[in-house]
C-alpha positions in Angstrom: -0.3 -8.9 7.1 -0.5 -8.7 3.3 2.3 -10.0 1.3 4.1 -7.6 -1.1 5.4 -9.5 -4.2 7.6 -7.9 -6.9 7.5 -9.7 -10.2 9.5 -8.7 -13.3 6.8 -6.3 -14.3 4.4 -5.7 -11.5 3.9 -5.0 -7.8 1.3 -7.3 -6.2 -0.4 -7.0 -2.8 -1.6 -10.5 -1.8 -4.1 -10.6 1.1 -5.6 -13.4 3.1 -9.3 -14.1 2.9 -10.1 -12.0 6.0 -8.0 -9.1 4.8 -9.9 -9.1 1.5 -13.2 -9.2 3.4 -12.1 -6.4 5.8 -10.8 -4.2 3.0 -13.7 -4.9 0.6 -11.1 -5.6 -2.1 -9.4 -8.3 -3.9 -5.6 -8.8 -4.3 -4.0 -5.8 -6.0 -1.6 -5.8 -8.9 -0.1 -2.7 -10.5 2.5 -2.5 -13.3 5.9 -1.3 -12.0 5.8 1.4 -14.7 2.9 3.0 -12.6 4.9 3.0 -9.4 6.4 6.4 -8.8 8.1 5.9 -5.4 7.9 3.9 -2.2 8.8 5.1 1.3 8.8 3.8 4.8 6.6 6.4 6.6 5.9 5.6 10.3 3.7 8.7 10.6 1.5 8.1 7.6 -1.2 6.1 9.4 -1.0 8.2 12.6 -1.8 11.4 10.7 -5.0 9.9 9.5 -6.1 8.4 6.2 -9.0 10.7 5.7 -12.5 9.6 4.9 -13.1 5.9 4.9 -15.3 5.1 1.9 -15.3 1.3 2.2 -13.6 -1.2 4.5 -12.8 -1.6 8.1 -11.2 1.0 10.4 -10.5 1.6 14.0 -8.0 4.4 14.5 -4.7 3.2 16.0 -5.6 -0.5 15.6 -6.6 -1.3 12.0 -7.0 0.4 8.6 -8.3 -1.8 5.8 -9.9 -0.5 2.7 -10.6 2.6 0.7 -9.8 6.1 1.9 -9.9 9.6 0.5 -7.7 12.4 1.7 -6.8 15.7 0.1 -8.0 14.4 -3.3 -5.9 11.3 -3.1 -7.5 7.8 -3.3 -5.7 5.6 -0.8 -5.8 1.8 -0.3 -4.7 0.7 3.1 -4.2 -2.6 4.7 -2.5 -2.1 8.1 -2.8 -3.5 11.6 -1.4 -2.2 14.9 2.2 -3.4 15.4 3.1 -3.4 11.7 5.3 -0.9 10.0 3.8 0.8 6.9 5.2 1.2 3.4 3.6 3.9 1.3 3.7 3.4 -2.5 2.9 6.4 -4.7 1.2 5.4 -8.0 0.3 7.2 -11.2 -2.5 6.5 -13.6 -4.1 3.8 -11.5 -7.3 3.3 -9.5 -5.3 4.2 -6.3 -3.0 7.2 -5.9 -1.3 5.6 -2.8 -1.0 2.2 -1.2 -0.4 2.1 2.5 0.5 -1.5 3.3 1.5 -3.0 6.6 4.7 -5.1 6.7 7.4 -6.2 9.1 10.3 -4.2 7.6 9.1 -1.1 5.8 12.5 0.3 5.0 13.7 -2.9 3.3 10.4 -3.2 1.4 10.6 0.4 0.2 14.2 -0.1 -0.9 13.3 -3.3 -2.8 10.4 -1.5 -4.6 12.5 1.5 -5.5 15.3 -0.7 -6.7 12.9 -2.6 -8.9 11.5 0.6 -10.5 15.0 2.0 -10.9 15.9 -1.2 -12.8 13.1 -0.5 -15.3 14.4 2.9 -16.1 18.0 1.7 -16.5 17.0 -1.0 -19.0 
């Protein structure tokens, strides 16, 4: 499962070698100023990610790579048994990130707290 790291100014998605191969992508780093909102959405993957335009996918088991749905560019890295945190972005290569993690609610809260901290400073 990818590691989601919050630094003082960025959100980073760090993936293992095989996750990078499967998703046809490198590690992702976006500035926190580009993060709109994060949510734990257990239905996001189940409702389909749209057209896979690069990466690995097997519905219900794995979603790694680049997807397009309803005009949105989505990067996903999720495996069966993981919860998913969905991060909405603005002005970036991706419109949404759908990342597998062990506790999506806590991860979404941490991301939202970090972006709220930027607006309060």
